[in-house]
N, C-alpha and C positions, 0 to 999 in steps of 0.2 A: 345549837351546841353551847351557845353562850360565851360570856367572857371575851368577847372580840373576835372569836373564832367563826369564820363564815359557813353557814349552813350550805349543804349541797343545793344546787340550783334545781337538781331533778331528783325524783325518789331513786335512792341507791344505797347499796351496802358500802359502808366507809370502814375499811380495815384500820384496826388501831384503836378505834373508838370502842370503849368498853365501860360496862356498869360495874364499879367496883364497891360502892356502899349502896345498900337499900335506902330508898327516900320514898316516904309515905306520900309525898306531895305530887308524885307522879301518878297519872291516871293508870288504872289496870287495863292490861292489854287482853287480846283475845285468848280464850281458854287454851287453844293450841299452844300458845306461847307460855302461858302461865304453867302449864303440866311440865315443862322441861325441868329435869333433875339436875340440879346445880350443886357444886360442891364449894363450900365455905371455909374460910379462916375465921373462926370464931373465938379466937385468943383474946382479942380486944372488946372494947365496949360495944364497938359497931361491927357487924359481921361484914367480912370482906369476901366478895366473889372471886374465886380463884380465877385468874386469867394468865395464861390458857388454862383450860379445864384440863386436870390430870387424868389418864386413862385409868383402868383397874390393873393394868399389867406391871407388876413389880420391876420390870425392867425399864419401865419409863423413869427417865432421871428426875422428873418432878415428884415422883414417889419414893425416891431414896431419902433417908434421913438427912436433916439439915447440916448435921455435922460431916457427913460423907461429902455432901455437895461442897461445903466449905473447904474441906480438905483437898479436893479437886482443884478448886480455885486458887489455894494457897500454893500447891505445888506448880501449876501453870503460871502463877504469879512470880514465883521464885525463879523459874527458867525465863520468864520474860525479862526480868531485871538482868539476868546473866547475858541473854541474847541481846537485849537492848544496847548493852554496853559496846557493841562491836561497832555501831555507827560511829561514835564520837572517840574511838579507841586511839586515833592518831592526833587528835585535836591539840593536846597539849605538848606533842612531839613534832610539830610542824617544822621548827627551825632545827632541831637535831637531825631528823630524817632527810631535810632538804640538803644538809651538809653531808650526811652519810652517803645518801644515794646520788648526790651531785645533780639535784632537780631543783627547780625554782619553785615557788609557793603554790602557783597554779597546777603544777604536775603533781605536787604532793596532795593537794586538795582533791585532785581526780582519783586519788587512792581511796577517798572517802565517797566521791561522786560515783565511780564505778560499782562500788559496794552498794549504794542506794538504789543504782540501775539494776542490779542483781535481784534486790529485793522487790522492786516493781515488777520485772519481767517473769520472776517465778510465780507472780500471783495468778497469772493467766491459766497456769497448769493446776495449781493447788486448788483453786476455787472449784474447778471441775471435779477434780479429785475428791474434795471434801463433800461436794453435792452427792456423788455417785456411791462413796464408800466410807463417807464419814470423816472425822477428824483426827482419830487417835493414831492412824498409820503416818500421818503427816507430822503430829507432834513428835513420834519416834524418829522419823526421818530427819526432822530438822535438828534434834538434839544430837544424832550421829554426825550429821553435816557440820554442825558447829564445833564438835570435838575435833574432827579430822583437819577442817580448814584452819582452825586455830593452831594446831600443832604444826601444820604446814607453815602458816604465816610466820611463826616464831623462828623456823629453821630456814627462812629464805635468804639470810645473810644480807648481802648487798644486791641481790638480783631483784630489779626493780619490776620487771614483767611476772616474776614469780610471785611477788607480793600482790600485784594487780589481780591476778587469778585467785590467789588465795582469798583476798577481799571479797572478790565476786562470788566466790562459794560459801563465804560467811553470809553473805547477803541473802543467798538462796535458803541457807539454814535459818536465818532470822524470819523469812517470809511467813512460815506457819504461825509462829506466834503473834505477829504484827497484824495478820489478816483474820486470824480465827479464835484468839482469846475472848474478845468482846463478843464474838458470835456465841461462843460457849456459854457465856453468862446468860445469854437468852435461852439456851437450851436447858439450863440448870435451874433457873429461878423464875417465880411469877412476877408479874409486873410490880407489884408492890414491894418485892424483895431486891430489885434489881439496882436502885440508885446507888447505895453505898458499895455494892459490889463491882458495879462499873467504874466508880470512882477509884476502887482499890486496884483493878486491873489496868486502868490507864496511868495510875501512879507508877505501877510495875514497869509498864512500858516507856514511860517517859522520866521517872524518877531515877532510875539506874542509869539511863544515859547522862545525867548531869553528875552522878556520884563519881562516875568512872575517871574523868579527867583528873579529878583529885588526887586519886590514888596514883594514876598512870605516871603523871609529873614525877612524883617520888619514886616510883618504881624505876623509871627510866634513869633517873639520876644516880640511883643506888646500885641496882643489880644488872641495868640494862633493858632497852626497850623490848626485846623479843620476849622477856617474862610477862609483860601485859598480855601477850597472846597465850602464853603457856598457862597462866593462871586460869584463863577462861576455859581452856581444855579440861584442865583439872576439876574445876567446879562444875562443868557440865558432865563430866564423867561420873562425879559424886552424885548428880542428880537424876542420872540415867535410869538406875533402879527404881526409883520412886515413881517416874513416869511410867515404867514398864508394869509395875505391880499394883500401883495405886490410881491410876487415871485410865478408867475404862471409857469406852465410846460414850459421848455426850449426846451424838445426833440420834434421834428416835423418830421413827415413822409413826407419826400419831394419826388417828382418824380425823378428817378435815372438820367434822362437827365439833371437835374438842378445841380446836385452834380459834378461840373466840376472838383473839386479838387480831387475827387475819381476817376472819369473815365478817368482823365489824360489828355493828349495832345490831345485834339479833337477840339480846337478852330481854326478857320481860320489864315493861316499864316500871312496874311496881311488884316486888316480891319480897319474901322472906323465907327463913328456913321452913316454916310451917306452911306457907303458901304453895312451895313447890313440891311439898310432900316427897322428901328424899326417901329412897328405899330404907336408908339407914344412916344415921348421923351420930358419930362418935361424941361423947362428952369427955371432959377431962379426967374423969375418974373411972372411965369404963374400960374394959378389957380389949375393946376392938374386935370381937367376935360376934357374928350373927348367928342365930339359929339355924339358917338355912345352910351356911356355908362358913368355912374358916377362911376369913381373908387376912393376909399379912399387913401387919402394922405399916402402912406406906410412909408415915411421916414421924419425925421425932416427936412433934407436938401433936397428940392424937385428938384433934378437934376438927376433923373433917367429915364431910358427908361421904359415904363409899358405897358404891353399886354393888349389888349380890350377883352380878353376872358372872360368866365363867372366867376364872381368872387364869391367864396362861402361868406356865411354870416359870421358875426363876432360872435364869442362865447361870451355870456354875462358875466358879471363880477360875477355874482352868480355862474354860471357853472365853472368859472375858479377857484374858491375856492376849488372846489373838488381835493382830492388827486390824483385821477385817472380820465383820460379822453380819454381812449380807448388804445388798444395795439399799440406799436411801431414797432412790427415784427410779422412775422407768426411763427417764430422758437419757438419750445418747451422749456419750462423752464429749464428743466433737462439737455438738450443739452447745453443750454447757460450757466449753472453753471459750466460745464466743459470746456468752451471754453477757457479760460485764460491759461489752462494748456499747450497745444501745443504751444502757443505764446511764451513761454520761449525759444523755439528753433528759433524763428524769429530773423535774425540778428540785426534789427533795434530795437526791443523791449528788447532784451538781453543787446545791447549797452546802451540804455536809462537806464535799470535798474543799469547797473554798473556806469554809468555818474552821476546819481541823488543818487542812493542808496548807494553806497559805501562812498561818502563823507558825506552823512547824518548819516550813522553808525559811522564814525569816529567823527562827531560832538556829537553824542549821548554819546560816549565812554568817550570823554572830559568832557561832564556834569556829567557822572556818578562818575568819579574819582577825579574831580575838588576839592570837599571838603577834600578827603584824602590827596591830594597833599599839600594842604594849612592848614590842621588841625594842624601839629606838628610844632616844631620849625623850622624856627626863627620867624614865622607870626603869628601863633596860631589864626586862623581865626575862627569865629564863624558862625552861619547861616546868620547873616545880612551882615557881610564882604563877605561872599561866595556868597551870592545873588547880591551884588554890582560888582562882577566879571563879571556878565552877561551884565554890561553896554557896554563893548567892543564889545561882539558879536551882541547885539541889533544895536548898531551904525553900524556895518559890515552888518547887514542885510538891514539896510536902504540904505547905500551906495551901496550895491549889486542890491538892487531894483532899484536905479536912475541909475547905469551903465547898467543894462540890459534894462531898458525902453528905454534910449538914444541910446544904441548899436543895440538892437534887429531889430527895423524897419529901422533906418538909413542905417545900413550896408545892408540890405536885398534890400532896394531901390537903394543904389549905384550898387550893383551886379545885380540887374533886368536891370537896365539902361545898363550896360556893356554887358549883356547877351541879347541885342536886345529886351528887353520887356518880356522875358520869366522868370518866377520864378520857382525856384527849393528848395524843402524843405531843401536841404543840406546847403542852404545859412544860415540856422540858426545854423548850427554846429560851425560857426566861433566864436560863444561865448565860445566855449570849450577853446580856446586859452587863453581866459582871466582866465578861471577856472584853468587852468595849472599853470598860473603865481601866482594868488593869493592864491588858495587852498594849492598847494603844499609848497609854501613859508611859509604859516601860520603853516602847520603840522611840517615842518622842524624847524622853529622858535620855536613853542611852545615846542618841545622835548627839545630843547638846553636850553632854559630859564627856563622851569618848572623844568629841573633836578638840577638846582643849584639856587632856589630863594632866598638864602642868598646873592648871587652876583648880580642877576638881579632884585631882588624884585617882587612886584605883577604887575607892570606896562607892562613889556614886555611881559610875558606869555599872559596877556590880550589882548595886541596889535596884537600879532600873532594869538590869537584865533580870533579876528575880521577879520583877513586877510582870515582865513581859512573859515569863514562864508560867506565873500564875494564871494569866489570861489564857496561856496556850492549854494548860490542863482543863480549865474550865470548858473552853470552847470544844476540846476534844471529847469531854465527858458529855456535853450538851448533844453534840451531833451523835454520838455513838448511841446514847439512850434513844434519841429520836428515832434513829434508824431501826435499833432493835423493837421498839415498841410500834412503830407505825408500819414498819415493812419486814417483820420477822420472817416472812416466807422467802425473802430475797436478801436476807441479811448477810450471808456469806459473800454473795456477789457484790452487795453494797460496800462492804468492808474491803473487798478486793479492788473497787473502784478507788477507795480512800487510800488504799495502799499504793496503788499505781500512780494516783495524781501526786501525792505528797512525796513520794520518792523521785518520780521523774521531774517534777518541780524543782525539789532539793538538788537534783543532780545538775540541773540547768544553772542554778544559783551558784554551785561551785565553779563553774565555767567563767561566770562573769563579776563574781564577788569582788576580787581584787581589782580588776579593771575598772569597775564602777567606783570604787574608793579612790583610786588614782586619778581617774578623770572627773568625777563630781565632787569629791570630798565626803567625809563622813556625814557632816550635818545636813547637806543637801539630800544626800542618798536616803538618809533615815526619816527627813521629813517627808520625802515621797512615799516610802515604805509605810509609815504610819498613817499617811492620809488614805492610801490604798486600803489598808486594813479597816479604817472607819467605813469606809464605803462598802467593804465585805459584810462587816457586822450589821449594818443597815439593811441589806438584804433579807435579814430575819423578819422584818415587818411584813412584806407582802407573803411570807410563808404563813401567816396566820389569817390575813384579811386582805382581800382585794375588791374592787368594785364588783358588782354582780355580773356585769355584762363583759367584765375582762375576759373571761374564759372563752367567749365568743370570738372576741377580736384577735387575741394573743393566746392561742390555746396552750402554747408552751410555758406561759406564765400563769400558773393556777395555784389557788390556795393548797397547802399541803394536805388538808384534811378532806378535800374533795376529789375531784376528778384525776389530779395528778397521780394518786395512789393506784389508779387502775394501770398505770405503766408497769406496776410490779406484780400484777396478779398472775399466779401459776398457771391457773386454767387458760389464759389467753395466751400465755407465751410471750416471750421477751420481743420476738420480731412482730408479733402483732400489737405488743405494747407501743412500739415506736409508731405505729400507724395511727395512734391516738391523736397526733398533731394534725394529721390530714382528716380523719374522720371520727371526730370526738362523739358526735352525737349517736352514731351507730354503736359504737362501743358501750356507751352508757345505756342504751336501750337493751342490748344483750346482757348486760350485767345486773338489771334490776331483779330482785328476788321478791317472792311472796311475802317474806317476812318484813322487808324494807318497805313494801307498799303499806302494810299494816301500821308500821311505825309512822310513816310519813303521813297517813290519814289521821291518826291521832294528834300528830303535831298541828296539823292545819286546822 
């Protein structure tokens, strides 16, 4: 596999590994492999093999024009921005609401904590529902719940219990967007198109969370805290028609042979558009119709090879408005509800939970205690000035998005070329290096400067808060891209694990944040947190390479590109996946395919 990524110790199919560029330096494979009809993106100087391979069905989201797919992502991203404002909605108002409801800081922090708990718990049901019936009905349900619960929250007056329940329902409404938008990126785009789009979806999920307190503080000061809830209900209500009419179902039941990113290294080692003899390949100036049949133009850029097999009819616009359009799997709902649980033992999923969830938790912790840190002398911040402190994190989220967008696809393309045209999902892990630099520097710096605001003022804590958020966005993008590319068949369950972990972890931090600061002091607490985060980032090293015999001694710690991906294989089932720890050898033996044997023989 090259570039420091460990090869499998046995012949096996490795999901996620795919051939993106053709490379004449690789030996020609068996004629059976050479005869496969692959579809290419030939818009650039080097043909790019489409991963996954699109079907000929016009209802396949991969066959939709790029403008349509991007429009869907923009609508989902705007709703994600609005929905993500719910979590930090009370951050700038902590002091005001604690006086209004006659509660201490911890109790007001729990209004956010229970909201996050609602997000995490709703994931168990939503992941199963998305697997069985797709994602559209959940986006519709989430939008409606956010509208209702936000109107409810604004009307609670001084009833603390009513506010808590409104916050919990808001969390349930937020859950589909946190859990499924990144998975929809995997539904809508090929591997070489995902980097910038994944960064965009992560900016929507995290950037809105930091822009909200800037406005909420001013809103509370001028027209009252309840209007921060009412505005969310109004904006979500305005977006509801867009999601009803312009966001069709993105989940598609595609033939397993086309999911080349899931099936793994089954492409021919040397191929070109002429070698594979496609039935028909469209050029940039051609009409896109074959003599044998009329095939609809499936892409905005007409430079893909298209099969002449029987093409299913396109679903009507009226039918696409239905919340359900058929089952996406034959598995039972109850079984799917429990599927995320064993995935926490999956090395790649556990790593992603730590990389994304830990830094998000530290960010939530900073937001919860921010008002308390700057409340007293010498700054005496009110809700307006506390809200303005989120300007730095918001700028950090935007910069993190720009860095992630620039680095994600650029670094992957460079490594693909150096790896002779072979793409490995581990190429996405390189972004964690940037998370280590920015995120940990931000945590250390915030602890030092917030410990002595009389000396450093408000600017330097805000600056280091921005650095921490840059690291958070980079880490979230890296983990999301890796999960989608390496384990797209279990992406929904994987993102649910991330959702559950980060929200329950953040909920726990809201319980102890103030106590920790009072008992240990700001400086000591953030020294410990930053040091823990360094250790988490360093876990990325064994994700790419471990000694050859490690998998036999400690089968739970296996390189991400080898045996650990067998945990997520759909055909083995998640319960059987957990047995890999006990019976690794037998599972690998059952998973070896004829194609992978051919590839292995050629390598040796």
